[in-house]
PALUM-855913 format. One record per residue (C-alpha): x, y, z; residue number from 1. Coordinates in nm, 2 decimals. Layout:
// PALUM-855913
{pt {X; Y; Z}; NUM}
...
// end
This chain:
// PALUM-855913
{pt {-1.71; 0.49; 0.07}; 1}
{pt {-1.83; 0.12; 0.10}; 2}
{pt {-1.92; -0.01; 0.21}; 3}
{pt {-1.86; -0.01; -0.02}; 4}
{pt {-1.75; -0.35; -0.14}; 5}
{pt {-1.52; -0.31; -0.43}; 6}
{pt {-1.30; -0.07; -0.63}; 7}
{pt {-0.99; 0.08; -0.48}; 8}
{pt {-0.64; 0.19; -0.56}; 9}
{pt {-0.53; -0.17; -0.53}; 10}
{pt {-0.69; -0.24; -0.87}; 11}
{pt {-1.03; -0.37; -0.79}; 12}
{pt {-1.23; -0.40; -0.48}; 13}
{pt {-1.34; -0.25; -0.15}; 14}
{pt {-1.56; -0.03; 0.02}; 15}
{pt {-1.53; 0.32; 0.11}; 16}
{pt {-1.24; 0.43; 0.34}; 17}
{pt {-1.30; 0.76; 0.51}; 18}
{pt {-0.95; 0.86; 0.59}; 19}
{pt {-0.91; 1.19; 0.40}; 20}
{pt {-0.59; 1.29; 0.23}; 21}
{pt {-0.56; 1.61; 0.03}; 22}
{pt {-0.34; 1.55; -0.27}; 23}
{pt {-0.21; 1.83; -0.49}; 24}
{pt {-0.05; 1.75; -0.83}; 25}
{pt {0.22; 2.01; -0.80}; 26}
{pt {0.17; 2.34; -0.63}; 27}
{pt {-0.17; 2.48; -0.52}; 28}
{pt {-0.37; 2.58; -0.82}; 29}
{pt {-0.44; 2.93; -0.92}; 30}
{pt {-0.80; 3.07; -0.93}; 31}
{pt {-0.80; 3.01; -1.31}; 32}
{pt {-0.71; 2.65; -1.26}; 33}
{pt {-0.99; 2.59; -1.01}; 34}
{pt {-1.28; 2.64; -1.25}; 35}
{pt {-1.38; 2.48; -1.58}; 36}
{pt {-1.26; 2.19; -1.79}; 37}
{pt {-1.35; 1.82; -1.82}; 38}
{pt {-1.23; 1.55; -1.58}; 39}
{pt {-1.17; 1.22; -1.77}; 40}
{pt {-1.19; 0.90; -1.57}; 41}
{pt {-1.13; 0.54; -1.69}; 42}
{pt {-1.29; 0.23; -1.53}; 43}
{pt {-1.26; -0.13; -1.65}; 44}
{pt {-1.62; -0.21; -1.56}; 45}
{pt {-1.95; -0.02; -1.52}; 46}
{pt {-2.12; 0.11; -1.20}; 47}
{pt {-2.31; -0.17; -1.03}; 48}
{pt {-2.58; 0.08; -0.96}; 49}
{pt {-2.62; 0.46; -0.91}; 50}
{pt {-2.92; 0.43; -0.69}; 51}
{pt {-2.84; 0.60; -0.35}; 52}
{pt {-3.06; 0.35; -0.16}; 53}
{pt {-2.88; 0.04; -0.31}; 54}
{pt {-2.52; 0.15; -0.39}; 55}
{pt {-2.26; 0.02; -0.15}; 56}
{pt {-1.94; 0.02; -0.36}; 57}
{pt {-1.66; 0.27; -0.38}; 58}
{pt {-1.72; 0.41; -0.73}; 59}
{pt {-2.09; 0.45; -0.70}; 60}
{pt {-2.03; 0.63; -0.37}; 61}
{pt {-1.77; 0.85; -0.54}; 62}
{pt {-2.03; 0.96; -0.79}; 63}
{pt {-2.31; 1.00; -0.54}; 64}
{pt {-2.09; 1.21; -0.31}; 65}
{pt {-2.08; 1.46; -0.59}; 66}
{pt {-2.45; 1.42; -0.69}; 67}
{pt {-2.60; 1.43; -0.34}; 68}
{pt {-2.68; 1.70; -0.10}; 69}
{pt {-2.66; 1.54; 0.25}; 70}
{pt {-2.76; 1.68; 0.58}; 71}
{pt {-2.40; 1.64; 0.70}; 72}
{pt {-2.08; 1.60; 0.50}; 73}
{pt {-1.70; 1.65; 0.54}; 74}
{pt {-1.47; 1.94; 0.47}; 75}
{pt {-1.25; 1.90; 0.16}; 76}
{pt {-0.94; 1.92; 0.36}; 77}
{pt {-0.65; 1.71; 0.47}; 78}
{pt {-0.59; 1.53; 0.80}; 79}
{pt {-0.82; 1.48; 1.10}; 80}
{pt {-1.03; 1.79; 1.02}; 81}
{pt {-1.15; 1.61; 0.71}; 82}
{pt {-1.28; 1.31; 0.91}; 83}
{pt {-1.52; 1.52; 1.13}; 84}
{pt {-1.87; 1.56; 1.01}; 85}
{pt {-1.99; 1.92; 0.95}; 86}
{pt {-2.34; 2.05; 0.88}; 87}
{pt {-2.42; 2.07; 0.50}; 88}
{pt {-2.79; 2.13; 0.42}; 89}
{pt {-2.86; 2.10; 0.80}; 90}
{pt {-2.87; 2.42; 0.99}; 91}
{pt {-2.64; 2.30; 1.26}; 92}
{pt {-2.62; 1.98; 1.45}; 93}
{pt {-2.93; 1.79; 1.58}; 94}
{pt {-3.13; 1.88; 1.89}; 95}
{pt {-3.18; 1.57; 2.10}; 96}
{pt {-3.43; 1.50; 2.38}; 97}
{pt {-3.30; 1.41; 2.73}; 98}
{pt {-3.35; 1.04; 2.68}; 99}
{pt {-3.17; 1.05; 2.34}; 100}
{pt {-3.47; 0.90; 2.15}; 101}
{pt {-3.60; 1.21; 1.98}; 102}
{pt {-3.38; 1.39; 1.73}; 103}
{pt {-3.47; 1.71; 1.54}; 104}
{pt {-3.27; 1.84; 1.24}; 105}
{pt {-3.34; 2.17; 1.08}; 106}
{pt {-3.29; 2.19; 0.71}; 107}
{pt {-3.18; 2.52; 0.56}; 108}
{pt {-3.45; 2.68; 0.36}; 109}
{pt {-3.39; 2.75; -0.01}; 110}
{pt {-3.03; 2.65; 0.03}; 111}
{pt {-2.98; 2.34; -0.19}; 112}
{pt {-3.19; 2.26; -0.51}; 113}
{pt {-3.23; 1.97; -0.74}; 114}
{pt {-3.14; 2.02; -1.10}; 115}
{pt {-3.51; 2.09; -1.17}; 116}
{pt {-3.49; 2.39; -0.95}; 117}
{pt {-3.70; 2.24; -0.67}; 118}
{pt {-3.57; 2.31; -0.32}; 119}
{pt {-3.43; 2.04; -0.10}; 120}
{pt {-3.65; 2.02; 0.21}; 121}
{pt {-3.69; 1.80; 0.52}; 122}
{pt {-3.92; 1.58; 0.32}; 123}
{pt {-3.63; 1.50; 0.08}; 124}
{pt {-3.45; 1.32; 0.37}; 125}
{pt {-3.76; 1.16; 0.53}; 126}
{pt {-3.82; 1.01; 0.19}; 127}
{pt {-3.47; 0.87; 0.17}; 128}
{pt {-3.50; 0.70; 0.51}; 129}
{pt {-3.85; 0.56; 0.43}; 130}
{pt {-3.72; 0.42; 0.10}; 131}
{pt {-3.42; 0.26; 0.26}; 132}
{pt {-3.64; 0.10; 0.53}; 133}
{pt {-3.88; -0.05; 0.27}; 134}
{pt {-3.82; -0.43; 0.27}; 135}
{pt {-3.88; -0.45; -0.10}; 136}
{pt {-3.56; -0.24; -0.16}; 137}
{pt {-3.33; -0.48; 0.04}; 138}
{pt {-3.11; -0.18; 0.11}; 139}
{pt {-2.77; -0.23; 0.27}; 140}
{pt {-2.86; 0.09; 0.46}; 141}
{pt {-3.11; -0.10; 0.68}; 142}
{pt {-2.84; -0.20; 0.92}; 143}
{pt {-2.77; 0.17; 0.99}; 144}
{pt {-3.14; 0.23; 1.04}; 145}
{pt {-3.23; -0.05; 1.28}; 146}
{pt {-3.26; 0.20; 1.57}; 147}
{pt {-3.49; 0.44; 1.38}; 148}
{pt {-3.86; 0.37; 1.43}; 149}
{pt {-3.99; 0.69; 1.26}; 150}
{pt {-3.89; 0.97; 1.03}; 151}
{pt {-4.12; 1.26; 0.98}; 152}
{pt {-4.09; 1.60; 0.81}; 153}
{pt {-4.27; 1.91; 0.93}; 154}
{pt {-4.31; 2.17; 0.66}; 155}
{pt {-4.62; 2.37; 0.74}; 156}
{pt {-4.46; 2.60; 1.00}; 157}
{pt {-4.68; 2.49; 1.29}; 158}
{pt {-4.48; 2.41; 1.59}; 159}
{pt {-4.54; 2.07; 1.74}; 160}
{pt {-4.43; 1.91; 2.06}; 161}
{pt {-4.29; 1.56; 2.02}; 162}
{pt {-4.21; 1.41; 2.36}; 163}
{pt {-3.95; 1.65; 2.48}; 164}
{pt {-3.85; 1.83; 2.16}; 165}
{pt {-4.00; 2.12; 1.97}; 166}
{pt {-4.06; 2.06; 1.59}; 167}
{pt {-4.09; 2.36; 1.37}; 168}
{pt {-4.09; 2.44; 1.00}; 169}
{pt {-3.87; 2.24; 0.76}; 170}
{pt {-3.74; 2.02; 1.03}; 171}
{pt {-3.69; 1.64; 1.03}; 172}
{pt {-3.80; 1.45; 1.34}; 173}
{pt {-3.64; 1.11; 1.40}; 174}
{pt {-3.77; 0.87; 1.66}; 175}
{pt {-3.52; 0.62; 1.79}; 176}
{pt {-3.54; 0.30; 2.00}; 177}
{pt {-3.22; 0.41; 2.18}; 178}
{pt {-2.96; 0.68; 2.16}; 179}
{pt {-2.73; 0.66; 1.85}; 180}
{pt {-2.40; 0.84; 1.93}; 181}
{pt {-2.27; 0.81; 1.57}; 182}
{pt {-2.60; 0.93; 1.40}; 183}
{pt {-2.45; 1.24; 1.24}; 184}
{pt {-2.17; 1.04; 1.09}; 185}
{pt {-2.42; 0.78; 0.95}; 186}
{pt {-2.62; 1.06; 0.79}; 187}
{pt {-2.31; 1.16; 0.58}; 188}
{pt {-2.35; 0.84; 0.37}; 189}
{pt {-2.51; 0.85; 0.03}; 190}
{pt {-2.79; 0.62; 0.15}; 191}
{pt {-2.94; 0.94; 0.30}; 192}
{pt {-2.90; 1.15; -0.01}; 193}
{pt {-3.18; 1.40; -0.07}; 194}
{pt {-3.45; 1.26; -0.29}; 195}
{pt {-3.67; 1.47; -0.53}; 196}
{pt {-4.04; 1.47; -0.55}; 197}
{pt {-4.32; 1.45; -0.28}; 198}
{pt {-4.26; 1.08; -0.22}; 199}
{pt {-3.89; 1.05; -0.33}; 200}
{pt {-3.75; 0.81; -0.59}; 201}
{pt {-3.97; 0.52; -0.71}; 202}
{pt {-3.93; 0.21; -0.51}; 203}
{pt {-3.79; -0.02; -0.76}; 204}
{pt {-3.55; -0.29; -0.62}; 205}
{pt {-3.37; -0.28; -0.95}; 206}
{pt {-3.27; 0.08; -0.89}; 207}
{pt {-3.28; 0.40; -1.09}; 208}
{pt {-3.07; 0.52; -1.38}; 209}
{pt {-2.99; 0.85; -1.54}; 210}
{pt {-3.07; 1.13; -1.53}; 211}
{pt {-3.03; 1.17; -1.15}; 212}
{pt {-3.00; 1.47; -0.92}; 213}
{pt {-2.97; 1.44; -0.55}; 214}
{pt {-2.95; 1.81; -0.50}; 215}
{pt {-2.57; 1.81; -0.49}; 216}
{pt {-2.30; 1.99; -0.70}; 217}
{pt {-2.33; 1.76; -1.00}; 218}
{pt {-2.60; 1.58; -1.20}; 219}
{pt {-2.57; 1.24; -1.36}; 220}
{pt {-2.68; 1.35; -1.71}; 221}
{pt {-2.63; 1.03; -1.91}; 222}
{pt {-2.53; 0.67; -1.84}; 223}
{pt {-2.50; 0.41; -2.11}; 224}
{pt {-2.43; 0.07; -1.94}; 225}
{pt {-2.08; -0.07; -2.00}; 226}
{pt {-1.99; 0.23; -2.23}; 227}
{pt {-1.98; 0.57; -2.06}; 228}
{pt {-2.14; 0.82; -1.82}; 229}
{pt {-2.15; 1.20; -1.83}; 230}
{pt {-2.18; 1.42; -1.52}; 231}
{pt {-2.25; 1.79; -1.55}; 232}
{pt {-2.26; 2.07; -1.29}; 233}
{pt {-2.60; 2.13; -1.13}; 234}
{pt {-2.72; 2.46; -1.27}; 235}
{pt {-2.87; 2.54; -0.93}; 236}
{pt {-2.55; 2.48; -0.73}; 237}
{pt {-2.49; 2.85; -0.66}; 238}
{pt {-2.51; 3.11; -0.39}; 239}
{pt {-2.39; 3.03; -0.03}; 240}
{pt {-2.39; 2.65; -0.08}; 241}
{pt {-2.16; 2.67; -0.38}; 242}
{pt {-1.91; 2.87; -0.17}; 243}
{pt {-1.88; 2.57; 0.06}; 244}
{pt {-1.81; 2.32; -0.22}; 245}
{pt {-1.71; 2.49; -0.54}; 246}
{pt {-1.76; 2.20; -0.79}; 247}
{pt {-1.46; 2.31; -1.00}; 248}
{pt {-1.48; 2.12; -1.33}; 249}
{pt {-1.77; 2.17; -1.57}; 250}
{pt {-1.80; 1.81; -1.67}; 251}
{pt {-1.69; 1.46; -1.57}; 252}
{pt {-1.67; 1.19; -1.83}; 253}
{pt {-1.64; 0.82; -1.74}; 254}
{pt {-1.51; 0.57; -2.00}; 255}
{pt {-1.60; 0.21; -1.91}; 256}
{pt {-1.44; -0.11; -2.03}; 257}
{pt {-1.08; 0.04; -2.02}; 258}
{pt {-0.84; -0.21; -1.87}; 259}
{pt {-0.56; -0.09; -1.63}; 260}
{pt {-0.28; -0.14; -1.89}; 261}
{pt {-0.47; 0.08; -2.14}; 262}
{pt {-0.54; 0.33; -1.87}; 263}
{pt {-0.17; 0.35; -1.79}; 264}
{pt {-0.09; 0.44; -2.16}; 265}
{pt {-0.37; 0.69; -2.17}; 266}
{pt {-0.24; 0.87; -1.86}; 267}
{pt {0.11; 0.87; -2.01}; 268}
{pt {-0.03; 1.04; -2.32}; 269}
{pt {-0.26; 1.27; -2.13}; 270}
{pt {-0.56; 1.12; -2.29}; 271}
{pt {-0.73; 1.05; -1.95}; 272}
{pt {-0.67; 1.19; -1.60}; 273}
{pt {-0.70; 0.89; -1.37}; 274}
{pt {-0.78; 0.52; -1.36}; 275}
{pt {-1.04; 0.44; -1.10}; 276}
{pt {-0.89; 0.10; -1.03}; 277}
{pt {-0.54; 0.23; -1.08}; 278}
{pt {-0.28; 0.09; -1.31}; 279}
{pt {-0.12; -0.26; -1.33}; 280}
{pt {0.05; -0.34; -1.01}; 281}
{pt {0.40; -0.37; -1.16}; 282}
{pt {0.36; -0.01; -1.30}; 283}
{pt {0.36; 0.15; -0.96}; 284}
{pt {0.73; 0.10; -0.91}; 285}
{pt {0.80; 0.24; -1.25}; 286}
{pt {0.60; 0.56; -1.20}; 287}
{pt {0.74; 0.61; -0.85}; 288}
{pt {1.09; 0.59; -0.99}; 289}
{pt {1.00; 0.84; -1.27}; 290}
{pt {0.80; 1.10; -1.08}; 291}
{pt {0.89; 1.03; -0.71}; 292}
{pt {0.64; 0.98; -0.44}; 293}
{pt {0.40; 1.26; -0.34}; 294}
{pt {0.58; 1.51; -0.55}; 295}
{pt {0.45; 1.54; -0.90}; 296}
{pt {0.22; 1.28; -1.05}; 297}
{pt {0.23; 0.97; -0.82}; 298}
{pt {0.08; 0.99; -0.47}; 299}
{pt {0.03; 0.74; -0.19}; 300}
{pt {-0.20; 0.78; 0.11}; 301}
{pt {-0.30; 0.54; 0.39}; 302}
{pt {-0.67; 0.44; 0.40}; 303}
{pt {-0.91; 0.26; 0.63}; 304}
{pt {-0.96; -0.03; 0.38}; 305}
{pt {-0.87; -0.39; 0.47}; 306}
{pt {-0.86; -0.68; 0.23}; 307}
{pt {-0.96; -1.03; 0.36}; 308}
{pt {-1.09; -1.37; 0.28}; 309}
{pt {-1.44; -1.42; 0.42}; 310}
{pt {-1.55; -1.77; 0.53}; 311}
{pt {-1.91; -1.84; 0.44}; 312}
{pt {-2.08; -1.97; 0.75}; 313}
{pt {-2.39; -2.07; 0.56}; 314}
{pt {-2.19; -2.35; 0.40}; 315}
{pt {-2.10; -2.68; 0.55}; 316}
{pt {-1.72; -2.62; 0.54}; 317}
{pt {-1.72; -2.33; 0.79}; 318}
{pt {-2.08; -2.33; 0.92}; 319}
{pt {-2.19; -2.44; 1.26}; 320}
{pt {-2.26; -2.81; 1.34}; 321}
{pt {-2.49; -2.78; 1.64}; 322}
{pt {-2.38; -2.45; 1.80}; 323}
{pt {-2.09; -2.21; 1.84}; 324}
{pt {-1.90; -2.02; 1.58}; 325}
{pt {-1.88; -2.30; 1.33}; 326}
{pt {-1.55; -2.47; 1.22}; 327}
{pt {-1.33; -2.23; 1.42}; 328}
{pt {-1.03; -2.46; 1.42}; 329}
{pt {-1.01; -2.46; 1.03}; 330}
{pt {-1.07; -2.08; 1.02}; 331}
{pt {-0.79; -2.02; 1.26}; 332}
{pt {-0.57; -2.27; 1.07}; 333}
{pt {-0.61; -2.07; 0.75}; 334}
{pt {-0.52; -1.75; 0.94}; 335}
{pt {-0.20; -1.92; 1.06}; 336}
{pt {-0.13; -2.07; 0.71}; 337}
{pt {-0.14; -1.74; 0.52}; 338}
{pt {0.18; -1.59; 0.40}; 339}
{pt {0.06; -1.23; 0.42}; 340}
{pt {0.37; -1.07; 0.26}; 341}
{pt {0.33; -1.30; -0.04}; 342}
{pt {-0.04; -1.20; -0.08}; 343}
{pt {0.03; -0.83; -0.04}; 344}
{pt {0.31; -0.84; -0.30}; 345}
{pt {0.05; -0.93; -0.57}; 346}
{pt {-0.08; -0.57; -0.54}; 347}
{pt {0.25; -0.42; -0.63}; 348}
{pt {0.48; -0.15; -0.49}; 349}
{pt {0.36; 0.03; -0.18}; 350}
{pt {0.03; -0.17; -0.16}; 351}
{pt {-0.01; -0.13; 0.21}; 352}
{pt {0.06; -0.27; 0.56}; 353}
{pt {0.01; -0.63; 0.64}; 354}
{pt {-0.26; -0.70; 0.90}; 355}
{pt {-0.44; -0.99; 1.08}; 356}
{pt {-0.72; -0.78; 1.23}; 357}
{pt {-1.06; -0.66; 1.12}; 358}
{pt {-1.01; -0.29; 1.21}; 359}
{pt {-0.76; -0.09; 1.00}; 360}
{pt {-0.47; 0.08; 1.17}; 361}
{pt {-0.58; 0.44; 1.11}; 362}
{pt {-0.92; 0.37; 1.27}; 363}
{pt {-0.98; 0.54; 1.60}; 364}
{pt {-0.96; 0.28; 1.87}; 365}
{pt {-0.73; 0.04; 1.68}; 366}
{pt {-0.49; -0.17; 1.89}; 367}
{pt {-0.24; -0.41; 1.76}; 368}
{pt {-0.32; -0.75; 1.92}; 369}
{pt {-0.07; -0.97; 1.72}; 370}
{pt {-0.30; -1.27; 1.70}; 371}
{pt {-0.17; -1.43; 1.38}; 372}
{pt {0.16; -1.40; 1.19}; 373}
{pt {0.20; -1.10; 0.96}; 374}
{pt {0.57; -1.14; 0.86}; 375}
{pt {0.53; -1.50; 0.73}; 376}
{pt {0.33; -1.80; 0.85}; 377}
{pt {0.31; -2.06; 1.12}; 378}
{pt {0.25; -2.37; 0.90}; 379}
{pt {0.31; -2.62; 1.18}; 380}
{pt {0.04; -2.47; 1.40}; 381}
{pt {-0.19; -2.44; 1.10}; 382}
{pt {-0.16; -2.81; 1.03}; 383}
{pt {-0.23; -2.91; 1.39}; 384}
{pt {-0.54; -2.70; 1.39}; 385}
{pt {-0.66; -2.82; 1.05}; 386}
{pt {-0.61; -3.19; 1.12}; 387}
{pt {-0.95; -3.36; 1.11}; 388}
{pt {-1.13; -3.04; 1.05}; 389}
{pt {-1.13; -3.01; 0.67}; 390}
{pt {-1.48; -3.16; 0.62}; 391}
{pt {-1.41; -3.31; 0.29}; 392}
{pt {-1.12; -3.09; 0.21}; 393}
{pt {-1.27; -2.89; -0.08}; 394}
{pt {-1.37; -2.52; -0.10}; 395}
{pt {-1.50; -2.28; -0.37}; 396}
{pt {-1.33; -1.94; -0.38}; 397}
{pt {-1.50; -1.64; -0.55}; 398}
{pt {-1.27; -1.36; -0.67}; 399}
{pt {-1.25; -1.08; -0.93}; 400}
{pt {-1.12; -1.16; -1.27}; 401}
{pt {-0.93; -0.83; -1.32}; 402}
{pt {-0.61; -0.68; -1.18}; 403}
{pt {-0.41; -0.89; -0.93}; 404}
{pt {-0.70; -1.09; -0.80}; 405}
{pt {-0.66; -1.41; -1.01}; 406}
{pt {-0.29; -1.43; -0.91}; 407}
{pt {-0.38; -1.36; -0.55}; 408}
{pt {-0.64; -1.64; -0.55}; 409}
{pt {-0.37; -1.88; -0.69}; 410}
{pt {-0.13; -1.78; -0.41}; 411}
{pt {-0.40; -1.85; -0.15}; 412}
{pt {-0.49; -2.18; -0.31}; 413}
{pt {-0.12; -2.29; -0.29}; 414}
{pt {-0.09; -2.18; 0.08}; 415}
{pt {-0.40; -2.36; 0.21}; 416}
{pt {-0.33; -2.67; 0.01}; 417}
{pt {-0.05; -2.74; 0.26}; 418}
{pt {-0.31; -2.78; 0.54}; 419}
{pt {-0.53; -3.02; 0.34}; 420}
{pt {-0.77; -2.78; 0.17}; 421}
{pt {-0.82; -2.80; -0.21}; 422}
{pt {-0.96; -2.48; -0.35}; 423}
{pt {-1.15; -2.43; -0.67}; 424}
{pt {-1.12; -2.07; -0.80}; 425}
{pt {-1.41; -1.90; -0.98}; 426}
{pt {-1.35; -1.55; -1.11}; 427}
{pt {-1.60; -1.29; -1.23}; 428}
{pt {-1.60; -0.93; -1.33}; 429}
{pt {-1.63; -0.72; -1.01}; 430}
{pt {-2.00; -0.61; -1.04}; 431}
{pt {-2.10; -0.98; -1.11}; 432}
{pt {-1.88; -1.10; -0.83}; 433}
{pt {-2.02; -0.85; -0.58}; 434}
{pt {-2.37; -0.94; -0.68}; 435}
{pt {-2.30; -1.30; -0.62}; 436}
{pt {-2.11; -1.26; -0.29}; 437}
{pt {-2.38; -1.03; -0.15}; 438}
{pt {-2.66; -1.28; -0.24}; 439}
{pt {-2.74; -1.53; 0.04}; 440}
{pt {-2.73; -1.89; -0.08}; 441}
{pt {-2.47; -1.83; -0.35}; 442}
{pt {-2.25; -2.15; -0.35}; 443}
{pt {-1.91; -2.01; -0.24}; 444}
{pt {-1.71; -2.11; 0.06}; 445}
{pt {-1.46; -1.83; 0.06}; 446}
{pt {-1.48; -1.47; -0.09}; 447}
{pt {-1.18; -1.25; -0.16}; 448}
{pt {-1.30; -0.90; -0.09}; 449}
{pt {-1.21; -0.56; 0.06}; 450}
{pt {-1.39; -0.33; 0.29}; 451}
{pt {-1.34; 0.04; 0.36}; 452}
{pt {-1.50; 0.23; 0.65}; 453}
{pt {-1.81; 0.43; 0.57}; 454}
{pt {-1.70; 0.69; 0.82}; 455}
{pt {-1.42; 0.72; 1.08}; 456}
{pt {-1.57; 0.51; 1.36}; 457}
{pt {-1.51; 0.14; 1.43}; 458}
{pt {-1.89; 0.08; 1.42}; 459}
{pt {-1.87; 0.14; 1.05}; 460}
{pt {-1.64; -0.16; 1.02}; 461}
{pt {-1.72; -0.43; 1.27}; 462}
{pt {-2.10; -0.40; 1.25}; 463}
{pt {-2.17; -0.42; 0.87}; 464}
{pt {-1.90; -0.68; 0.83}; 465}
{pt {-1.99; -0.92; 1.10}; 466}
{pt {-2.32; -0.83; 1.28}; 467}
{pt {-2.63; -1.04; 1.20}; 468}
{pt {-2.82; -0.73; 1.06}; 469}
{pt {-2.56; -0.72; 0.78}; 470}
{pt {-2.71; -1.04; 0.64}; 471}
{pt {-3.00; -1.01; 0.38}; 472}
{pt {-3.13; -1.21; 0.10}; 473}
{pt {-2.98; -0.95; -0.14}; 474}
{pt {-2.72; -0.68; -0.08}; 475}
{pt {-2.56; -0.83; 0.23}; 476}
{pt {-2.26; -0.66; 0.38}; 477}
{pt {-2.17; -0.95; 0.61}; 478}
{pt {-2.02; -1.17; 0.34}; 479}
{pt {-1.91; -1.43; 0.60}; 480}
{pt {-2.28; -1.47; 0.68}; 481}
{pt {-2.15; -1.49; 1.04}; 482}
{pt {-2.43; -1.48; 1.29}; 483}
{pt {-2.34; -1.48; 1.66}; 484}
{pt {-2.57; -1.36; 1.94}; 485}
{pt {-2.26; -1.29; 2.15}; 486}
{pt {-2.11; -1.07; 1.89}; 487}
{pt {-2.44; -0.89; 1.83}; 488}
{pt {-2.47; -0.81; 2.20}; 489}
{pt {-2.11; -0.69; 2.22}; 490}
{pt {-2.14; -0.47; 1.91}; 491}
{pt {-2.47; -0.33; 2.04}; 492}
{pt {-2.31; -0.24; 2.37}; 493}
{pt {-2.01; -0.08; 2.21}; 494}
{pt {-2.23; 0.12; 1.98}; 495}
{pt {-2.41; 0.28; 2.28}; 496}
{pt {-2.08; 0.41; 2.43}; 497}
{pt {-1.90; 0.74; 2.35}; 498}
{pt {-1.54; 0.86; 2.37}; 499}
{pt {-1.25; 0.64; 2.49}; 500}
{pt {-1.49; 0.38; 2.63}; 501}
{pt {-1.64; 0.33; 2.29}; 502}
{pt {-1.30; 0.29; 2.12}; 503}
{pt {-1.18; 0.05; 2.39}; 504}
{pt {-1.49; -0.16; 2.35}; 505}
{pt {-1.45; -0.19; 1.98}; 506}
{pt {-1.08; -0.27; 2.02}; 507}
{pt {-1.16; -0.56; 2.25}; 508}
{pt {-1.43; -0.68; 2.01}; 509}
{pt {-1.18; -0.69; 1.73}; 510}
{pt {-0.95; -0.90; 1.94}; 511}
{pt {-1.22; -1.13; 2.07}; 512}
{pt {-1.37; -1.19; 1.73}; 513}
{pt {-1.05; -1.28; 1.55}; 514}
{pt {-0.92; -1.49; 1.84}; 515}
{pt {-1.24; -1.68; 1.93}; 516}
{pt {-1.43; -1.70; 1.60}; 517}
{pt {-1.20; -1.59; 1.31}; 518}
{pt {-1.48; -1.54; 1.06}; 519}
{pt {-1.25; -1.38; 0.81}; 520}
{pt {-0.87; -1.38; 0.73}; 521}
{pt {-0.75; -1.02; 0.69}; 522}
{pt {-0.41; -0.97; 0.52}; 523}
{pt {-0.35; -0.61; 0.41}; 524}
{pt {-0.45; -0.26; 0.52}; 525}
{pt {-0.43; -0.09; 0.18}; 526}
{pt {-0.27; 0.23; 0.06}; 527}
{pt {-0.44; 0.44; -0.20}; 528}
{pt {-0.21; 0.50; -0.50}; 529}
{pt {-0.28; 0.76; -0.76}; 530}
{pt {-0.10; 0.80; -1.09}; 531}
{pt {-0.25; 1.12; -1.26}; 532}
{pt {-0.22; 1.30; -1.59}; 533}
{pt {-0.01; 1.61; -1.64}; 534}
{pt {-0.32; 1.82; -1.69}; 535}
{pt {-0.48; 1.74; -1.35}; 536}
{pt {-0.42; 2.04; -1.14}; 537}
{pt {-0.54; 1.93; -0.79}; 538}
{pt {-0.76; 1.68; -0.61}; 539}
{pt {-0.84; 1.54; -0.27}; 540}
{pt {-0.88; 1.18; -0.19}; 541}
{pt {-1.17; 1.10; 0.04}; 542}
{pt {-1.30; 0.76; 0.15}; 543}
{pt {-1.01; 0.61; -0.05}; 544}
{pt {-1.15; 0.76; -0.37}; 545}
{pt {-1.12; 1.07; -0.58}; 546}
{pt {-1.32; 1.36; -0.44}; 547}
{pt {-1.49; 1.48; -0.76}; 548}
{pt {-1.61; 1.81; -0.61}; 549}
{pt {-1.26; 1.93; -0.52}; 550}
{pt {-1.07; 1.82; -0.84}; 551}
{pt {-0.94; 2.09; -1.08}; 552}
{pt {-0.77; 2.10; -1.42}; 553}
{pt {-0.47; 2.30; -1.52}; 554}
// end
C-alpha cells in the first residue's frame, strides 16, 4: 500500500500497510451523509506516478485502489475481516490443478466497466500481467510475478483443456513454475489493475498520466503536475458492483504543494479534510488534548509499516569484500548504537512502537526476538563491533527534506558519530529521494525509508525488502541492495509453505537475517494518525492510508 515506499501518517514516507482499521468521525453516518460532496486532500508533493505498473508508493496506491477494478480486493470493514481477500471482479476464488501450476480465474461478465463503457474482461488482467513482465517497464511488480510463466485470456467461449484444468469463456489462465500460496493476495495489488484496450496501456517506462480509468469506482480526470488532481466517480460504476463498494463522494480534489503546517490550519478552518502526510509532529499532542483520541477528529491506528535505515551493499562501506554478507560487524554496531526512543520521538506524539526487526508486530507470524536494544542503546558493544570496521569512517545518508526527516537524520548522525562514523546528510523532496534510492548505482551508503506491507502476509515484507529479485536498475524495492543466496533460498522455501509452518518459517527468517546479516536498522513500527475536518463524516483506513471509496461527507 507500498510498497509502497513513502508517504504515511508519520509525515512522509513508507509503503502500504494492509492492517485495516475502520475509523468513524463521530457516529455512523446517515444515508444522506453517505452520498455526494467533494473530498479535499492536501499533499506537500505530487504523485511520483499514477501508472499501475510502476507505482509503488502509498499515495499513488491510495488513488489506484479507488480507480482500479481488481480480481480480488478487501472488504471495507474493521479488524481481521478487512485483511482477508475477497472476490471482486472474479467470480469466486481460483481453480487450481493438482500440481498447483495451472490456475484458472473466471471474470464476471459485464460486471465492471471502464469509464468509456467498455467491459472489463479476462484480457484486461492478462494485459496487466504482460505489461508488468515487460523488461522495458522495470516494474517493481516483477518480483511478485517471478513464478508466473504465462498469462492467457480465453474469450471466445470454446472450452479448452490446459494440463489438468478446464478453461472456458472469459477466464484467465495462469501458468506457474511452482505453487504460489499467496497468489490471491498478490492479485489485490494495483499492479494487477484492469487495463483498457485490446493490448492494455502503452508500454512507456515513463508511465501514463490523466485521464485514467482502471474500471474501478473512480476516474483520474485531470492531473497537473505539482499543482492539483481531480478524481470523479466512474459513470459506469453502477448495478451489482456498486452495491459492494458504494463510492460515496462525487469528487476528490488533491491540492499539491501544501506543507503540513498549512494543512493543519486548513483543517482547523474546515478548508480541507485531511493531510495525506499528516500535520507537523508537535501538533499531534495538541489535537489529542483538544479532541481526545478515537472520539471526534483525531484517530490513531496501528499499521504494518516499519521505518528503518537501509545499508547499501553495493557501496564499499557495507558491501562484501570477497564473500559473505558484507561488513556485518559495522551494520550490527549501528543497530546497537541507535537510540530508538530518541529517533521515534522525532515523529511526535503516539508515533508508534519501537522495534529492531524487519517484520511489524501486527503481521501474522511476528515473534519478538529481542536482538538489539529498543529502550536505549548499548554503546559499549557498538564500539567494540565497529572498531577497525569503519572503512574510512564516512557515509552518505539520503533522507526526505520534509516533516521530521531532517531532524531524524541529524539524530542518527550524532548517534553513529560515537562509533567512528561521520555521516554526510543529503535531503530531497520525497519523489526525488525515492527515485534516487530505488535507482541502482546512486551514490548513497544509507537510506532513511519506511516500508508497509502490500498485504497481510510476511512474504510481502521480507521478500521485496531483502530478496535479490527486489533489485533492479530502476524501481528497486530492495534498497539495501542486499543479495544473499542463503536468504533467497530461505525466503523461497518459506513462500512455498502454508498455515502455521509458513508463519514460523518467516519468523525464523526475520531473526536469522537481523542477527547474522543486519542489512537494515529498523527503529519504529508506526501508528497511522489522522486529524480530520469537522465536515468529514466517515472513513476507513486501509493499508495505512485513507480508503477513498468508503469516505463520506456530512
